[in-house]
N, C-alpha and C positions, 0 to 999 in steps of 0.2 A: 365532361365532368373531371375535375382535378383529382389526382390520386390522393387518397387519404391515409394510405399506409402501404406496407409491403405487398408486393404482388407475387402470386404463385401460379404455376401451370397445372391445370387439371390433367391427370395422367390418362384420362379416357378421351376427352374431346380435344385436348391441346390448347384450350382457351386459357388466356392469362387473365386472372381476376384478382381482386383484393381478397385478403384472407377471410374477412367475414362472410364471403359468399362460398367458402370452401370448407371441407372437412379434412382434418389432418389424420393420417394413419402412420403408425411406426411398426417396424419389424422388431419384435421382442426377442429377448435372449432365448426364448423357446422355439424360435424359428417361425412363429405365427404372426400374422398381421393383426394389430390391435387398433381400434379407433381411439383417438385422442381428442375428444371434443373440447377439453379444457386447455389443450395445447401446452401441456406441461411435461409430458413423457420425454425422456432423453432419446436421442437418436435422430437420424435424418428423416424428415417428414415426407410422406407421400400424400399428395393432395388430390381430392376429387371435388367436383361441384357438389353442393349440398342438396342432392336429389336422390331419391330412392332408386330410380331407374338407372342413373349413372353408376351408382355403387354396385347394383346388380349386374350391370354390364361389365364392370371391372372384374368382378368375381368370375363371371361366366367365361370371359376371354382371357383370364389369368394374367391380367395386366399388372397386378401388384408384384408378382414375381419378376416380370420383365423390367419394371421400374426399379426394383430393388437389386436387380442383377443377381438373384439368388433363388434357390428353391424355397418357397414359403408355403406355410399352411394357411388356408383362408377358410373361415366358416361360411357355409352356404347361406346362412341367415345373417350375414354381416349387416345388411341394410336394416334388419329388425333390431339388432344390437345397437346400431348407431342411433336409431330413433329412441330406444329406451334410454340411452345415455343422454341424449338431448333433453328428453322430458325430465329426467332426474336432475340435470344441470339447471334447467329452468326453475324447477321446484326449489332447488337448493338456493339459487340466487334470490328468489322471492322470499324464502325463509330467512336468509341473512338480512335482507332489507327489513323484514318484519321485526326481527330481533334488534335491529339498529334503530328502530322507530322511523323507518323510511318507507313503510308500506302499510296500507290500511285496506280493509275489505268490508263489504256490506254496502247496500245501496245508499243508505243515509250518510254513512261515514265517507264514502267515495264522493257523494254529492257535496258534502261540506268541504272536503279537501279540494275539489275542483273549484268551488266558489272562492276558497282562500287563495288559489292561484299558484301554489307551490307544488305542482305535480309535473312529472316528466313523461309518464306512460300510463295510459288507461288500459286495463286488462279486462277482457270480457270472455267468459266461458263460451265455448263453441255451442254448447247445448243450453245456453241461457236464452231468455226471452228477447226477441228482437225489439220489442217495445221498450223494455228497460234500457237496453243498449242504445237505442236511438235517443232516449231522453238524456242519457249521460253524455253521448257524443255531442248533442246540441249545446251542452254546458261547457264544452271544451273544444271549440273550433281550433284547428291547427295542431292539436295534441295527438301524438301517435297512439293509435288504438290497436292493440294486439289481440288476435282471436285465434289462438292455436292450441290452447289447453282446454280440457273438459272441466266441468265443475268439480269433479272428484279430484283431478290432478291439482287444480288451483286450491282446493280445500286442503290437500296434503301439505301445502306450503304454510298454511295458517293453523294447522292442527285441528281442522274441522272436517266434517263429513263431506261438505260441499260448499263451494263459494262461487258466486256468479260474477261479481264485480270486484275489482281491486284497482288501486293506483300505487305507483311507485314515485317517490320524490326524486328530484334530480341528484345525480351523482354517478360514480363509477359502476355501482350495482345496476342501476337503470340502463346504463349504456351497455354493459355486458349482457343484460337480459334481452335487449333489443337484438343483439347479434345472435344469441341462441334462438330467439323466436323466429328470426329470419331463416336460419338454417332448418329449424323444425318444420317450417312451412313446406319445404321441399319434400318432406317425408309424408306429410299429411294432405298433400294435394291442394293446399290453400294458395291460390294465386296471389293474393295480396294480404300477407300476414299482418302487415303494419299499414294501416290506412290513416290518412290525416283528414 
């Protein structure tokens, strides 16, 4: 597979991977390690694979301090904080797409968008009906299907109590969402967050 972007080394496993497969951390001015899921914080990045067990191992073995060559403070629940930030980032990206007119939700609207053909990502809530998900997947062969958010989390992006089905139209927001969804899958134990 050809490289599609910059490579980084996981400080736990030593594996070299593309950035979308990793989580970035930075050492803050307070001497503590902070997750940087949006990759915008200043400072040298410390990278781990986007998996709960890898981050827990980095905390347990004090690998952040070794990689930063400094004494650092690390929260014991760093893996939980990363998951929360990934969920928040996914919701924010869907919300931005909605406000830009690039996202719709609800079975009928999703079905119409799929039939129109201008969709980049089909999103299905993890606690939604397998029957409805199957019907929509059949209308969009080859389209990435993301199943890492609950209906309540997906609903938060649309300002509703719960949403089971949504689609994103093509563009940078859809691409960014796919990266975040892939990372979030490592925390939720989903082996295939994006199926085709």
